C-alpha positions as CSV (number, residue, x, y, z in Angstrom):
1,A,0.0,0.0,0.0
2,S,1.0,3.6,-0.4
3,V,2.8,5.5,2.3
4,T,1.9,8.9,3.9
5,T,4.7,10.5,5.8
6,A,4.0,11.9,9.3
7,S,4.4,15.6,10.1
8,G,7.6,16.6,11.9
9,T,5.8,17.1,15.2
10,G,6.6,13.9,17.0
11,F,5.8,10.4,16.0
12,L,2.1,10.8,15.5
13,D,-0.4,13.6,15.9
14,F,-4.0,14.2,15.0
15,M,-3.3,16.1,11.8
16,D,-1.2,13.1,10.6
17,L,-4.3,10.9,10.9
18,V,-6.5,13.4,9.1
19,A,-3.9,13.5,6.3
20,L,-3.8,9.7,6.2
21,K,-7.6,9.4,6.0
22,N,-7.8,12.1,3.3
23,S,-5.0,10.5,1.2
24,V,-7.3,7.6,0.5
25,P,-9.4,8.3,-2.7
26,T,-13.0,9.2,-1.9
27,P,-14.7,6.0,-3.1
28,Y,-12.5,3.9,-0.8
29,R,-12.4,6.5,2.1
30,N,-16.2,6.7,2.2
31,S,-17.0,3.1,1.7
32,A,-19.0,1.2,4.3
33,S,-16.0,-1.1,4.9
34,A,-13.4,1.7,5.4
35,A,-11.7,1.3,8.8
36,W,-8.6,2.0,10.8
37,Q,-6.0,-0.6,11.9
38,M,-3.6,0.6,14.7
39,S,-0.9,-0.8,16.9
40,N,-1.6,-0.7,20.6
41,G,0.5,2.4,21.1
42,A,-1.3,4.2,18.3
43,L,-4.7,3.2,19.8
44,T,-3.6,4.7,23.1
45,K,-2.5,7.9,21.5
46,A,-5.7,8.2,19.4
47,Q,-7.8,7.7,22.4
48,Q,-6.2,10.9,23.9
49,F,-7.1,13.2,21.0
50,R,-9.7,15.9,21.9
51,D,-11.6,18.5,20.0
52,A,-11.8,22.2,20.7
53,N,-14.4,21.6,23.5
54,N,-12.2,18.9,25.1
55,A,-14.5,16.1,24.0
56,P,-12.8,12.9,22.9
57,L,-12.5,12.1,19.2
58,W,-12.6,8.4,20.1
59,Y,-15.9,6.7,20.6
60,N,-16.1,3.6,22.8
61,S,-18.8,1.3,21.6
62,P,-21.2,0.3,24.3
63,T,-22.1,-2.9,22.4
64,P,-19.8,-6.0,22.9
65,G,-18.4,-7.2,19.6
66,V,-18.9,-3.8,17.9
67,A,-15.6,-1.9,17.2
68,D,-14.8,1.4,18.8
69,S,-14.6,4.3,16.3
70,F,-12.3,7.2,15.6
71,M,-13.2,10.0,13.2
72,G,-16.4,8.2,12.5
73,R,-14.8,4.9,11.3
74,P,-14.3,1.6,13.1
75,V,-10.9,1.0,14.7
76,Y,-9.3,-2.5,15.0
77,E,-6.1,-3.2,16.9
78,N,-3.5,-5.0,14.8
79,P,-1.0,-6.8,17.0
80,A,1.3,-7.3,14.0
81,M,1.9,-3.5,13.8
82,V,4.8,-2.1,15.7
83,A,4.6,0.5,18.4
84,V,4.7,4.2,17.4
85,A,8.4,5.1,17.1
86,S,10.9,6.6,14.7
87,A,10.4,5.3,11.1
88,T,7.7,2.8,11.9
89,T,4.3,2.0,10.4
90,S,1.7,1.8,13.2
91,V,-1.5,3.0,11.5
92,A,-3.4,2.0,8.3
93,Y,-6.6,3.3,6.9
94,G,-8.7,2.3,4.0
95,D,-11.3,0.0,2.4
96,W,-10.5,-3.4,3.7
97,N,-13.0,-5.1,1.4
98,Q,-10.6,-4.3,-1.5
99,Y,-8.0,-6.8,0.0
100,I,-8.9,-10.4,-0.5
101,V,-7.4,-13.4,1.4
102,R,-7.3,-16.7,-0.5
103,E,-7.1,-20.0,1.3
104,L,-6.0,-23.0,-0.8
105,P,-7.4,-26.4,0.1
106,I,-5.7,-28.2,2.9
107,R,-3.4,-31.0,1.5
108,T,-2.3,-34.0,3.5
109,E,0.6,-36.1,2.3
110,R,1.7,-39.5,3.6
111,S,5.2,-41.1,3.5
112,T,6.3,-44.6,4.5
113,E,9.8,-44.1,3.2
114,W,11.2,-41.6,5.8
115,Q,11.3,-44.0,8.8
116,F,11.0,-47.2,6.8
117,G,13.3,-49.2,9.2
118,S,11.1,-48.3,12.1
119,D,7.7,-49.0,10.6
120,I,6.7,-45.4,11.0
121,V,4.2,-43.6,8.7
122,T,4.7,-39.9,8.5
123,L,1.9,-37.4,7.7
124,K,2.4,-33.8,6.5
125,T,-0.4,-31.3,6.4
126,V,0.0,-28.2,4.2
127,F,-2.3,-25.1,4.5
128,T,-1.5,-22.2,2.2
129,V,-2.9,-18.7,2.6
130,D,-2.1,-15.6,0.5
131,G,-3.7,-12.2,-0.1
132,N,-3.7,-9.4,-2.6
133,F,-5.7,-6.3,-3.6
134,L,-8.6,-6.6,-6.0
135,V,-7.7,-5.5,-9.6
136,G,-7.5,-1.7,-9.7
137,A,-7.4,-1.2,-6.0
138,A,-3.7,-1.8,-5.4
139,Q,-1.9,1.1,-3.7
140,K,-5.1,3.2,-3.5
141,A,-7.6,1.5,-1.2
142,I,-5.4,1.3,1.9
143,K,-2.7,3.7,3.0
144,L,-0.1,3.4,5.7
145,L,1.2,6.1,8.0
146,V,5.0,6.0,8.6
147,S,6.4,8.0,11.5
148,V,9.3,10.4,10.7
149,D,12.8,9.0,11.1
150,T,14.4,10.8,14.0
């Protein structure tokens, strides 16, 4: 996905997130499946942002199983994203329905040769998963925020 560079005002500020969201083209930015993915550190920081009236910009969902929201869009913690630090990617925003995950059928193979002398039969199970953007959505539908290198 494309990269949006953070402002020079620390590792992550509110205007960086506004710029990230607005860098996604309108059809993807405004789709029903547009959402945030953030590291735990970015979540913590986003929960602290306030408007001019000191009201939080983060909305905690009162319904179990329904995502919290930030700037009107759902937020999901991504444990694979690194903490907010110098030159790291800890926030992504976009239309996640434009990214597909493909699971190939599970394959099981059997071998009697490996431990032939011990009368052992070996089984191997292979499960393959990959993913990619739908045609035309690559590098448009989802954008990443990279903190400045300090």
